[in-house]
C-alpha positions as CSV (number, residue, x, y, z in Angstrom):
1,M,81.1,-145.5,-10.1
2,P,80.0,-145.0,-9.3
3,A,86.7,-143.7,-6.9
4,R,87.6,-143.3,-6.4
5,K,98.1,-151.6,-3.5
6,R,103.4,-159.7,-2.2
7,G,103.2,-162.8,-0.9
8,F,100.0,-164.9,0.1
9,T,100.0,-165.8,3.4
10,L,99.3,-169.6,3.7
11,L,97.3,-171.5,6.4
12,A,99.5,-174.3,7.9
13,I,97.9,-177.7,7.0
14,G,99.1,-180.8,8.9
15,S,99.3,-183.9,7.2
16,T,97.5,-186.5,9.1
17,L,99.3,-190.1,9.0
18,L,97.1,-193.5,9.1
19,V,98.7,-196.4,10.5
20,T,97.5,-199.5,8.3
21,A,98.8,-203.0,8.5
22,G,102.3,-202.7,6.9
23,A,101.8,-199.4,5.0
24,V,101.9,-195.4,6.0
25,V,99.2,-193.5,3.9
26,T,99.8,-189.6,4.0
27,T,96.5,-187.7,3.1
28,P,96.6,-185.3,0.2
29,V,97.5,-181.6,1.1
30,A,95.6,-178.9,-0.4
31,R,97.6,-176.1,-2.4
32,A,96.8,-172.5,-1.4
33,A,93.9,-171.0,-3.8
34,T,95.1,-167.7,-5.6
35,G,93.0,-165.4,-7.6
36,C,91.7,-161.8,-7.7
37,R,89.7,-159.3,-9.5
38,V,90.4,-155.8,-9.8
39,T,87.8,-152.9,-11.0
40,Y,89.5,-149.4,-12.2
41,S,87.4,-146.7,-12.7
42,V,88.0,-143.1,-13.8
43,A,85.5,-141.1,-10.9
44,S,86.3,-137.4,-12.1
45,Q,88.6,-135.7,-14.7
46,W,89.8,-132.3,-15.3
47,P,92.4,-130.6,-17.5
48,G,95.6,-132.0,-16.4
49,G,94.1,-134.1,-13.8
50,F,91.7,-136.6,-12.9
51,G,90.6,-139.0,-9.7
52,A,90.3,-142.7,-9.8
53,N,88.8,-145.6,-7.9
54,V,90.2,-149.0,-7.7
55,N,88.4,-152.3,-6.1
56,V,90.0,-155.1,-5.1
57,T,88.2,-158.6,-4.6
58,N,90.6,-161.4,-3.3
59,L,89.3,-164.7,-4.5
60,G,91.7,-166.7,-3.2
61,D,93.0,-168.0,0.3
62,P,92.7,-165.4,2.9
63,I,95.5,-162.8,3.1
64,T,96.7,-160.6,5.7
65,S,98.5,-157.8,3.2
66,W,98.0,-157.0,-0.2
67,N,99.6,-155.2,-2.8
68,V,98.1,-154.2,-6.2
69,Q,100.3,-153.4,-9.4
70,W,99.5,-152.1,-12.8
71,T,101.3,-149.8,-15.5
72,F,100.1,-146.8,-17.0
73,A,100.4,-146.7,-20.7
74,A,100.0,-142.8,-21.5
75,G,102.4,-141.1,-19.0
76,Q,99.7,-140.9,-16.4
77,T,101.4,-140.1,-12.9
78,V,100.0,-140.7,-9.1
79,A,99.9,-137.6,-7.0
80,Q,97.8,-138.2,-4.0
81,A,96.1,-141.5,-2.6
82,W,93.9,-142.7,0.1
83,N,93.3,-146.0,1.7
84,A,96.7,-147.2,0.1
85,T,100.2,-146.4,0.0
86,V,101.0,-145.8,-3.6
87,T,104.8,-145.9,-5.2
88,Q,105.4,-145.4,-8.8
89,S,108.3,-146.1,-10.7
90,G,108.2,-145.1,-14.6
91,G,104.7,-146.4,-15.7
92,T,104.3,-149.2,-13.2
93,V,102.5,-148.3,-9.8
94,S,102.4,-150.4,-6.7
95,A,99.5,-149.9,-4.2
96,A,100.0,-151.3,-0.9
97,N,97.5,-151.8,2.2
98,V,97.4,-149.4,4.8
99,G,97.5,-150.8,8.5
100,W,93.9,-151.3,9.2
101,N,93.0,-152.8,5.5
102,G,95.5,-155.4,4.9
103,A,93.1,-158.4,5.5
104,L,91.4,-160.0,2.8
105,A,89.0,-163.0,3.4
106,T,88.2,-165.3,0.4
107,N,85.6,-163.2,-1.7
108,A,86.3,-160.0,0.4
109,S,86.9,-156.7,-1.2
110,T,88.5,-153.4,-0.5
111,S,88.9,-150.0,-2.3
112,F,91.4,-147.2,-2.6
113,G,91.3,-144.1,-4.9
114,F,94.0,-141.6,-5.9
115,N,94.4,-138.1,-7.7
116,G,97.0,-137.9,-10.7
117,S,97.7,-136.2,-13.6
118,W,97.3,-136.9,-17.3
119,N,98.6,-135.4,-20.6
120,N,94.9,-133.9,-21.7
121,S,95.0,-136.4,-25.0
122,A,94.6,-139.9,-23.5
123,N,93.6,-141.5,-20.1
124,P,93.3,-145.1,-20.9
125,V,92.2,-147.5,-18.3
126,P,95.3,-149.9,-17.3
127,T,94.7,-153.6,-19.1
128,S,96.3,-155.8,-16.4
129,F,96.6,-156.0,-12.8
130,T,98.5,-158.2,-10.1
131,L,97.5,-158.6,-6.6
132,N,100.6,-160.0,-4.6
133,G,102.3,-160.9,-7.9
134,V,99.4,-163.3,-9.0
135,A,97.5,-162.1,-12.3
136,C,94.2,-160.9,-11.7
137,T,91.8,-162.7,-14.3
138,G,88.4,-162.9,-12.2
139,S,89.2,-166.9,-11.6
140,T,91.2,-168.8,-8.9
141,S,94.1,-171.5,-9.7
142,G,95.9,-173.9,-7.3
143,T,93.0,-175.4,-5.9
144,T,93.8,-179.1,-6.6
145,A,95.2,-181.3,-4.0
146,A,98.6,-183.0,-4.2
147,P,97.9,-186.6,-5.0
148,A,98.3,-189.2,-1.9
149,T,101.5,-190.9,-1.4
150,T,101.8,-194.5,0.4
151,R,105.3,-195.7,1.9
152,A,105.9,-198.6,3.7
153,A,105.7,-198.8,7.5
154,T,108.6,-198.6,9.6
155,S,109.1,-200.1,13.2
156,A,109.7,-196.6,14.2
157,P,106.6,-195.1,15.9
158,V,104.4,-192.5,14.2
159,T,103.3,-189.5,15.6
160,T,100.9,-187.0,14.4
161,R,100.4,-183.4,15.5
162,A,97.5,-180.9,15.0
163,A,97.7,-178.3,12.3
164,T,97.9,-174.8,13.5
165,S,97.3,-171.5,12.4
166,A,96.9,-167.6,13.4
167,P,93.2,-166.7,12.9
168,V,92.4,-164.9,9.6
169,T,90.3,-161.7,10.4
170,S,88.7,-159.2,7.8
171,R,87.5,-155.8,8.4
172,A,84.3,-154.3,6.6
173,A,86.3,-151.6,5.1
174,T,84.9,-152.2,1.7
175,S,83.2,-149.8,-0.8
176,R,82.2,-152.9,-2.9
177,P,81.3,-156.1,-1.8
178,P,82.1,-159.4,-3.8
179,T,80.2,-160.0,-7.2
180,S,78.3,-162.9,-7.5
181,A,76.0,-164.4,-10.4
182,A,72.9,-163.4,-8.6
183,A,73.7,-160.0,-7.6
184,T,74.5,-159.1,-11.1
185,T,71.2,-159.9,-12.5
186,R,68.8,-156.8,-13.3
187,P,66.1,-156.7,-10.5
188,P,62.6,-156.1,-11.8
189,V,61.6,-152.6,-12.4
190,T,58.2,-152.3,-10.8
191,N,55.7,-149.8,-10.7
192,A,57.6,-147.2,-12.7
193,P,55.8,-144.3,-14.3
194,W,58.6,-144.1,-16.8
195,N,57.8,-140.9,-19.0
196,P,60.8,-138.7,-19.2
197,P,60.8,-136.1,-21.8
198,S,60.8,-137.7,-25.4
199,N,64.0,-135.8,-26.3
200,L,65.6,-137.6,-23.4
201,T,64.3,-141.1,-23.8
202,S,67.0,-142.6,-26.2
203,A,69.7,-140.9,-24.5
204,L,68.7,-142.1,-20.9
205,A,68.3,-145.9,-22.4
206,A,72.0,-145.5,-23.9
207,V,73.0,-144.4,-20.4
208,W,71.7,-147.0,-18.3
209,S,72.8,-149.7,-21.0
210,H,76.5,-148.2,-20.9
211,Q,76.5,-148.5,-17.0
212,E,75.2,-152.3,-16.9
213,S,78.2,-152.9,-19.5
214,T,80.7,-151.0,-17.5
215,Y,80.0,-151.5,-13.9
216,S,81.3,-154.7,-12.3
217,N,78.7,-155.2,-9.8
218,L,75.7,-152.4,-10.7
219,Y,73.1,-154.6,-9.3
220,G,75.0,-156.2,-6.2
221,F,76.8,-153.0,-4.7
222,R,74.9,-152.2,-1.5
223,N,76.5,-148.9,-0.3
224,Y,74.9,-146.3,-2.9
225,G,73.5,-142.9,-1.7
226,W,70.3,-144.9,-2.0
227,D,71.2,-147.4,0.5
228,Q,72.9,-145.2,2.9
229,V,69.5,-142.8,2.9
230,M,67.4,-145.7,3.2
231,A,69.6,-147.4,6.3
232,G,69.2,-144.0,7.9
233,Q,65.4,-143.6,7.4
234,G,65.9,-140.4,5.8
235,T,69.0,-139.0,7.7
236,I,72.8,-138.9,6.1
237,N,75.4,-138.0,8.9
238,Y,78.7,-136.3,7.5
239,C,82.2,-136.1,9.0
240,V,84.3,-133.2,7.5
241,R,88.1,-134.0,7.1
242,W,89.6,-130.7,7.4
243,D,92.8,-131.3,5.4
244,S,94.0,-127.9,5.6
245,G,96.2,-125.7,7.6
246,A,93.6,-122.9,7.9
247,S,91.7,-122.4,10.8
248,V,87.6,-122.3,10.9
249,T,85.4,-120.2,13.1
250,T,82.1,-120.9,14.6
251,A,80.5,-119.2,12.0
252,Q,82.3,-120.8,8.8
253,R,81.4,-124.5,10.5
254,D,77.8,-123.5,10.3
255,A,77.9,-122.4,7.0
256,I,79.4,-125.6,5.8
257,H,77.0,-127.2,7.7
258,A,73.8,-125.5,5.8
259,A,75.6,-125.7,2.6
260,L,75.8,-129.5,2.6
261,S,72.2,-129.9,3.5
262,K,71.3,-127.5,0.7
263,Q,73.4,-128.8,-2.0
264,F,72.6,-132.4,-1.2
265,N,68.9,-132.0,-1.1
266,K,68.9,-130.5,-4.6
267,W,69.4,-134.0,-5.8
268,M,66.4,-134.9,-3.4
269,T,64.5,-131.9,-5.3
270,A,65.1,-134.0,-8.4
271,M,63.3,-137.0,-6.8
272,S,60.5,-135.0,-5.9
273,E,57.1,-134.2,-8.0
274,N,53.9,-132.2,-6.3
275,G,55.8,-132.2,-3.1
276,A,56.1,-135.6,-2.8
277,G,58.9,-138.4,-3.8
278,W,58.5,-139.6,-7.4
279,N,57.9,-143.3,-7.7
280,G,57.6,-144.2,-4.2
281,W,61.2,-142.4,-3.3
282,P,60.1,-142.0,0.5
283,Y,62.5,-138.9,1.4
284,P,61.9,-135.9,-0.8
285,Q,63.7,-134.0,2.1
286,V,66.7,-135.6,3.6
287,N,67.8,-134.7,7.2
288,V,71.5,-133.7,6.5
289,K,73.6,-133.4,9.7
290,V,77.6,-133.1,10.4
291,V,78.4,-135.1,13.3
292,G,82.0,-134.8,13.5
293,W,85.1,-132.9,12.0
294,A,88.6,-134.4,11.9
295,V,91.7,-132.0,11.9
296,R,95.2,-132.2,12.5
297,D,95.4,-129.4,15.3
298,R,92.4,-129.2,17.5
299,A,93.5,-125.1,17.8
300,Q,92.4,-124.8,14.2
301,L,88.8,-125.4,15.2
302,Q,87.8,-121.9,17.0
303,W,84.6,-123.5,18.8
304,S,84.5,-125.1,22.5
305,D,80.8,-126.4,22.2
306,S,80.1,-130.1,22.0
307,S,77.7,-130.2,18.8
308,V,80.2,-132.3,17.0
309,D,82.7,-134.9,17.9
310,I,86.4,-133.6,16.9
311,Y,89.1,-136.1,16.1
312,V,92.6,-134.9,16.0
313,N,95.7,-135.8,14.4
314,N,94.4,-139.3,13.2
315,I,96.0,-139.1,9.9
316,R,95.0,-141.5,7.0
317,E,96.1,-141.0,3.6
318,N,98.2,-138.2,5.0
319,A,95.1,-136.3,5.9
320,P,93.0,-136.2,9.0
321,Q,90.5,-138.9,9.1
322,C,87.2,-139.3,11.1
323,S,87.2,-142.0,13.6
324,E,87.1,-145.5,11.5
325,P,84.8,-147.4,13.9
326,C,82.0,-144.5,13.5
327,G,82.3,-145.0,9.7
328,R,79.6,-146.6,7.5
329,F,82.3,-147.3,4.7
330,F,84.1,-149.3,7.2
331,H,80.9,-150.8,9.0
332,Q,78.3,-151.4,6.4
333,D,77.2,-154.0,8.6
334,G,75.6,-151.0,10.9
335,N,77.8,-152.2,13.8
336,Y,79.1,-148.9,15.7
337,S,80.0,-150.5,18.7
338,G,83.5,-149.1,18.9
339,C,82.2,-145.7,17.7
340,P,83.3,-143.3,20.9
341,G,80.0,-141.4,20.3
342,G,77.9,-144.2,19.9
343,A,75.7,-144.9,16.7
344,S,74.0,-141.9,16.9
345,R,77.2,-140.3,16.0
346,H,78.4,-142.4,13.1
347,Y,78.9,-140.8,9.9
348,D,77.6,-142.1,6.5
349,M,79.9,-140.0,4.2
350,S,82.8,-137.8,4.5
351,L,83.2,-134.3,3.2
352,W,86.9,-134.3,2.4
353,L,88.5,-130.7,2.0
354,T,92.0,-130.6,0.7
355,A,94.0,-127.4,0.5
356,G,95.3,-126.8,-3.0
357,M,93.1,-129.4,-4.6
358,G,91.8,-129.2,-8.0
359,G,88.6,-130.8,-9.7
360,G,87.1,-133.5,-7.2
361,A,86.2,-137.1,-6.4
362,G,83.2,-138.9,-5.3
363,G,81.8,-142.2,-4.5
364,D,80.0,-144.3,-1.6
365,W,82.7,-143.0,1.0
366,G,81.8,-139.0,0.3
367,Q,83.2,-136.3,-1.6
368,R,86.6,-134.7,-2.2
369,M,87.4,-131.0,-3.3
370,G,89.6,-128.2,-2.6
371,S,88.9,-126.5,0.6
372,E,89.6,-123.1,-0.9
373,Y,86.9,-123.8,-3.4
374,F,84.5,-125.3,-1.2
375,M,84.6,-122.3,1.2
376,G,84.6,-119.7,-1.6
377,A,81.3,-121.2,-3.0
378,L,79.3,-121.1,0.3
379,G,77.4,-118.4,-0.6
380,S,76.8,-119.7,-4.1
381,E,73.2,-121.1,-5.0
382,N,74.8,-124.4,-6.7
383,I,78.4,-125.7,-5.5
384,H,79.1,-127.5,-8.9
385,I,82.0,-129.8,-8.1
386,Y,80.0,-131.0,-5.0
387,L,76.7,-131.6,-6.8
388,H,78.8,-133.6,-9.4
389,E,80.5,-135.6,-6.8
390,V,77.3,-136.5,-5.1
391,G,75.7,-137.5,-8.2
392,H,78.7,-140.6,-8.2
393,T,77.4,-141.4,-4.7
394,F,74.0,-142.3,-6.0
395,G,75.9,-144.3,-8.9
396,L,75.7,-141.9,-11.6
397,D,78.5,-142.2,-14.3
398,D,80.9,-139.7,-15.9
399,F,81.2,-139.0,-19.4
400,Y,84.7,-138.4,-20.4
401,D,84.8,-141.2,-22.8
402,W,81.7,-141.0,-24.5
403,D,78.6,-138.6,-25.1
404,P,75.0,-139.3,-25.1
405,G,74.5,-136.1,-27.5
406,V,72.2,-134.2,-25.1
407,G,74.0,-130.9,-24.4
408,G,75.5,-129.7,-21.1
409,F,74.5,-131.6,-17.5
410,I,76.2,-131.6,-14.3
411,M,77.5,-135.2,-14.7
412,K,79.2,-134.3,-17.8
413,A,82.2,-132.3,-16.0
414,G,82.5,-128.8,-16.8
415,S,79.3,-128.6,-19.0
416,A,76.9,-127.4,-16.3
417,S,76.6,-125.4,-13.0
418,Q,73.2,-127.1,-11.9
419,I,71.4,-130.1,-12.0
420,T,69.7,-130.4,-15.1
421,E,66.7,-132.2,-16.7
422,F,68.7,-134.9,-17.9
423,D,70.5,-135.3,-14.4
424,K,67.4,-135.7,-13.0
425,W,66.0,-138.2,-15.0
426,M,69.2,-140.3,-15.1
427,L,68.9,-140.1,-11.3
428,R,65.3,-141.4,-11.1
429,D,66.5,-144.1,-13.6
430,W,68.8,-145.4,-10.7
431,W,65.7,-145.3,-8.2
432,R,63.6,-147.4,-10.7
433,H,66.1,-150.1,-11.2
434,L,66.9,-150.2,-7.5
435,K,64.0,-149.4,-5.3
436,S,62.7,-153.3,-5.6
437,R,65.8,-154.1,-3.3
438,Y,63.6,-152.0,-0.6
439,G,60.5,-153.7,-1.0
440,R,59.0,-150.8,-3.1
């Protein structure tokens, strides 16, 4: 998507001793399985800067902490990260888990992202990664058992002790679920009146083919914007991460809420035809609500009503974070039992507004851009960085490394300021390929 961290903790396995006539046989002891898969994607790019998302899947035994390493080949540097603590020495980058996302069960995934800089000439994707020092090849190793051994029995008594280990837990703080063979199979495309303008047909086919070949889990991933709108039955809840020292008035708050609804629904307009949803899309208009704000200092928010939940000084990735128990990104199973405001005040996405940020980033977790840019664009007909990043939330690709040859469009950063006909039909192509998962 589309963006936007080591020794393994081994379970203690006791050897059971079987006493036989004249011999003691030790049963095999399994060695820990190790293995991992990493997907790195550039979510957005602009002159001098870029945003990237990294998805990590643990294929081996459960771990309680993780550290992902890679090397940049073209002088790229990491400036700011989220969902991981990132350090860099030369071209070598290390990304370690933060407090809440360290545990990964077998086949569990987690994601993190960052903004970085590049030389405006080349921004190649790293070619190799390690997880806790183990090369990520997409397969596992070390699963074979040590051979059983036999020794002569002695007159000393043989004792046994039950193996003990702390329970291994994991959180649903993933942006991509584990890939499986079935999940990567293209679902049937049904009831699809596929009739884009003839001058766009070949380019649309090329885009979809490119996505199939470059997305690691295109058909298996279950947290696209499509999934979120369907789960909410036509409603999307936002929480605003106010990553700025500026104050916000009641009028500015309401203007932000109104702008979110207007801009998000521009994509829904692209899914509408003659007042109805195109090809069975059930929500030509989505109810966009802001249910919370996260801020460093409550005094920055200049209102006293209780229309939104307010989270104060809950800092993650060096920025205010809305309550994690309320976030769909962290609880894709829909269990919001730990949310202070209850399930009705959960949030599907975050609008992360960061002071001084250029460009933007987007994914299933929400959208991020400069607070000055967004506030300055509140009266605009099209907030084009936001529109671009919401496109990523619905799965649409970036076009930094290739060009389908149709001119400017919103998903080709910097080439259009509004959703174009090509953007509309790329979005519709996603729906016709995914709609079967909703029984439509």
